[in-house]
N, C-alpha and C positions, 0 to 999 in steps of 0.2 A: 251588218257584217261588211267585210272587205269589198271594195270595188276595185277590180283588177282587170286591166286590158290584156294582160298576158294570157297566152293559151294555157288551158288546163290539160295535162296529159294523164291518161288513165294510170292509176297506181300500179296495177299489175304489169303494165307495159314498161314503166320506168324500173320497177323492181326486177323484172326478168332481164332487162337490158343491162343494168348495172351488175347483176349477178353473172351474166354471161361474160362481160368484160373482165370482172374479177377472175372468173374461171380461165379466161385466156391468159391472164397474168400469172396463173399458177395456183390460185387458191382452191382448196377442196370445195366441192359444191355446197356443203352445209355451212362452211365458214363464209363463203362468198355470199350466200343468202343472208346470213346474220349481218355481215358488214353493210349490205344494201339496206336491210331493215333499220339499222341504227341511223343511217343517213336519212331515210324516209321518215323516221319518227320525228326528226327535226321539222321537216316540212309539214307533217301532220299537225304539229303543235304551232306552226307559224313562226318557228325559230329558223329563219332561212339562212342565217349566218353559218349554220352547221349542216345544212341540207345537201341536196344533190348538186348545188353549185360548188361544193367542195370536193366532189367526187374526183374530178381530174387533177386539180392542182395539189391536193393534199395526199391523195392515195395513189392514183394511177401514175402521176409524174414521179412520185418518190419511189415507187416500186421499180419503174423503168430506169430511174437514176441509180438504183442499186443501194439505196439507203433505208429501204423498208423491205423486210423479208415476207414474201407471200405465203410461205409455209411457216406457221407459228409453232415453234417447239417450246413447250412450257415445262420448266423444271421446278419442282417443289424443293426449295432450299432448306426450309424448316417448317415444321408443323406441330402444333399442340392441339388439345381438344377445342380451343376457342380461337386460335390464331394460325396464320400461315404467312410465309413469304414465298412469292413466286418470281421466277426469272422468265421473261417473255422472249429473251434472245433476239431483240429488235424485230419481232414479228408484228402482226396486226394487233393494235391496241384493243380493238373491239373483241377479238377472240380471247385475248388474255383476260379482259375485264369480265366477259361472260363466265369464264372459269372461276375467277376470283369471287364474283358475287354469288354464283352457285354454291361455292364452298362456304361463304358467309351464311347463307340461308340454311344450308344443311346443319351447320354448327349451331345456329340460333334455334333451330327446331329441337335440338337435343339439349343445349346448355343455356338457352335464353339469349345469348349474344354470340356473334362471330365477327372477326376482323381479319382482313387479308391485305397485305401490302404487295405491290408488284414493282419489279425493277426492270430496267432495260426494255422499256415498252415504247409505244408510239401513240400518236393522237388517238383518243378513244371515243371520239364522236361526242354526242350530246350527253353531258353528265347525268341528266335527268333520266335517261334510259335505264341506267344501272340502279338508281335510287328507286325507280318505279318497279323494277323486278322485285324488290323487297315488299313494296306496298301490296302487290298481288298476293303475297303470302301473309297478309295482316301484320307485316313488320315495318318498322321504321328503317329506311335506307339512308345511309350517309356515304358520300364519296367526294373525293377531291383529287386533283392532278396538278403537277407542276407543268411548265411549258417553257418554250424558248423565251428568254428575257425580253420584256417589253414595257413593264411598269417601272416608273421612277419612284424611289422612296420619297416621302414627304420632305420637302426642302431640297430635293435633289433633281437632277435633270438626266441622269444616266439610266438607261433601261437595265434593270437588275432582276426583277421578279417576273414570272409569267403572269398571265391573266388569271390563273389559279382559282377555278371555281370551287366554292364550298357549297355543296348541294345536299338538300334534305328532301326525302319523299316520306310522307306520313299518311297512313290509311285513314279514311273517314267513312261515315255512313252515307255519304253522298255518291253521286254517279262518277265522281272523279276524285283522286287523291289530292292532298295538299303537296305541291311540288315547288320548292324554291330552288331554282337552278339559274344562277347568275355568276358572272365573273366578279372578281374583286377589283377590277379596274372599272372606270366610269364608262368605258366603251371597250369592246374586244376586237381583236384582229379580224375575226370573221365578219363583223359588222362593217368594218372599214373596207374589207374586200367587197362586200355587197354594195356599199356606197360607190366604190370605184366602178363597179360593173354597171350601175344605173346612172352614173354621172352626177352624183350628189356629193356635196362638200360635207366634211365632218364639222359639226358645230364647234364654235370656239370654246376653249377651256377644257377640252378633252385630251389634247395632245400637246406636248411641249418639246421645243427644240433644244439643242445643247446650249444655245445662247439665251434660253428662257422665253423665247417667242412662242406664242400660241399658234399652232398650225392647223390648217383647215383643208388643204388640197389632198383629197383622198389617195389618188395614185402616187403622189409624191410622198405622202406619209408612209405608205407601205414600203417604198424604197428606203426611206430614211430610218424606219424602225429596224429593217433588216441590216442596214449599214451602221446601226447604233448612233445615228444622228438625231433621233427623236425617240420620245418615250410616251407611253400612255399615263394619264393621271390615275391615281388610285380612286376607288369608289369614294365619293365625297368631293373629289376635285383637288385642284392644286392648293397647296398650303394648308392652313389650319382653319380658315374661316368657316368652311362647310364640312369640317371634320374629316378631311382626307386622310388623316392619320389612322382613322378606323379601318378604311379600306386597305391601307398599307399594312396595318397590323394583321388583319385577317389573311391577306395574301401571304404574309410571312408564316402564319400558322399552317396554311396549306403547304407551303414550301417545305417546312420542317417535317410535317407528317408524311408528305410524299417521298421525301429523300431519306430522312434519318431512320425511319423504321426498317428500311431495306438497304441502308448504307450505300445509297446511290448518288448520282451527280446532282448538282444544284446550281442555281443562279447562272452565272456566265458560262458554266460548263455545258449548259443545255442549248447553246446557240447553234448546234448542228454543223460546226466547223472544227477541223482539226488544227494542229499547230501551224500548218502551211496555208490555212485558209480554204482548204478543199472541203466539200460537203461530206458529212458522215451521218450515221444514224443519230437520232436525238437522245436516246437513252432516257426516256421520261420515266417518272415514278407516279404511281397511283395508290390510293388507299380506299378501302371499302368496308362498310360496317352494316350489319343487320342486327336489329334488336326486336325480339319477338314480343309483341304487346300482350300475348296470351300469358306470358311469364309474370305479368304484373297482376292486375285485377281482371284480366280477361280482355280479349280482342274486341268483343261487341261493346263493352262498356267504354273502352278506350275510344273506339271509332265514334260513338255517340257524343262523348264529351268533346272530341275534336270537332265534329260537325257542328255542335252547339256553339262553340267558340267562333267558328268561321261564319255561321249564320248571324250571330249577334254583331260581329264586325261589319258584315255587309248591310245590316239593318240600321247601323248607327247614322247619326245626322250627317247629311252631305254638305259639302261646301257649296256656296252660291254658284249657280250655273252648271252644277254637276248632277247628272241623273242617276249615277250608279257608283257603288263601291265594290271593288273586286278583291278576292283573295287569291293567293298564288296557285296557279294551275287552272283557274277558272277560264281565263281568256284562251288558254291553249286548248282546253276542252271544247270551247265554242268554235274555235277555228277548225278543229277536227270535225265537229258536227256539220260545219258548212262545206268543208272540202271533201269529206269522205265519199260522196257520190259524184264530185266534180273532177277530182284529180289533183295533180301536182302543178301549181303555177310555175312556169319556166321562163326565165329571162332569155332574151335573144342571144346573149353570150353563152349561156348553158346549152341552148339549142345547137349552136355551132359546134360546141365541144362534143355533144352527143353524136352529131353527124360525122365529125372528124374521127371519133373513136370507132364508130360503126364501120367506116371505110377502112380505117387502119387495121382492124381485126377481122375484116371480112364477114361481119355479122349481117349479111344481106337479108336475113329473115325479118329484120326489124324495119318498120316504116313508121314515122312519127306524124301525128296530125298537123304539125306546123309546117311540114314540107309541102311545097306547091306541086 
C-alpha cells in the first residue's frame, strides 16, 4: 500500500475541525457535518483532488467572498412520482445533493426509479459519494454535474465544457460496490491543484494552450485555465488518435443533462464571472438517478451477477509484468482499509491552511499533531 511521508491526522479531529469552521461560516451543524463528511470521503478513497485540500479554496474562500451561501434554501420547482427539479439558490452543493439523492431513493423504493435535477447549485464534492448513497440501498446510483468551463472540444483549444463527471455506483455481493467516478477530461482541475501544491508538473498532452502548445507547469496552468488561455484535453487526449472525441462526447452528455433538465446555465455562462468580470455564484446544475435492482429480478441475484462479472475480470490473464487487475472501487476500498486507523494524510500546504483558519476563527480548542 501507499508509502507516505506526510503526517496522518485522526479522522475525527479533521472532521470536527472542518465542521466547526463551517459552523463559524454560518452552516447549521447537521449540514456542516455533512459537508465535512463529503470532503473526507474523498480522502478515505484516496481521491485527494477532492478531499480536505479543497476545504479552504473551494468552500471557505467562496463563502467569505459572498458567492456561496452557507444557508442552503432548497425549493422544489416541480415534482412527479418519479422525478423532481430543485433550486439550491446558490447554497451548498453537498446539502442540495443529499436532498436530491434522498428523493431519488425514496421514489425508487416506490416506483423502481427516481431522477432529480438541481439548478443554481455549487460544487458538490466527490460525485461517488452520491452514487454510493444508492448502492447502500441495493440501488444503482448515477450522477453528473457541469462545472466551470475547462475542457476544449476535439480539434478546439478554447475551454468550453466542465470536467463533467459521469458517475455510476453499482451494488455487488462483495465488501465494496462498483463505483466508476471520473471526470470526462483526461485530468481534472483538482488534480492540477494537487500537483501545484506538491510541486509536480502536469504530464504533457493533458493541457493545451490557445496556440496549440501542450502545457505542463501546474501553477501556470491553473492561472491560464481561469483566464481562458488554456484548456484540458477530453478523456482520450487531444485530437482523434486516441479517441478524444469520446471524452468530448460524454462531457457534452453530462452538460446537457445537468443544464437542460432544469433550464439552467451552461458552458461559458458557468465561468463564475458577471458581465463586468466580477466574481459571482457559479449556478451549477446536477442530476441524480436511483434504480432499484429489486424491481428487476431481485437485489441478491443482481449483486451476485455483478460480483461474478467483476471477479471474472480480475481473474483474467494479466499483461507481462503486471501482478493484478482491478475493478472500479477496489483500489479506493483498499486505501480506506489502510487509512481508516491511520488518519488523513495532509500536505504541508493544507496544514498551514488549517492553522490559519483555526487562528482566524478563534478555534483554540484544536491542536494538530503536525504542530511543533
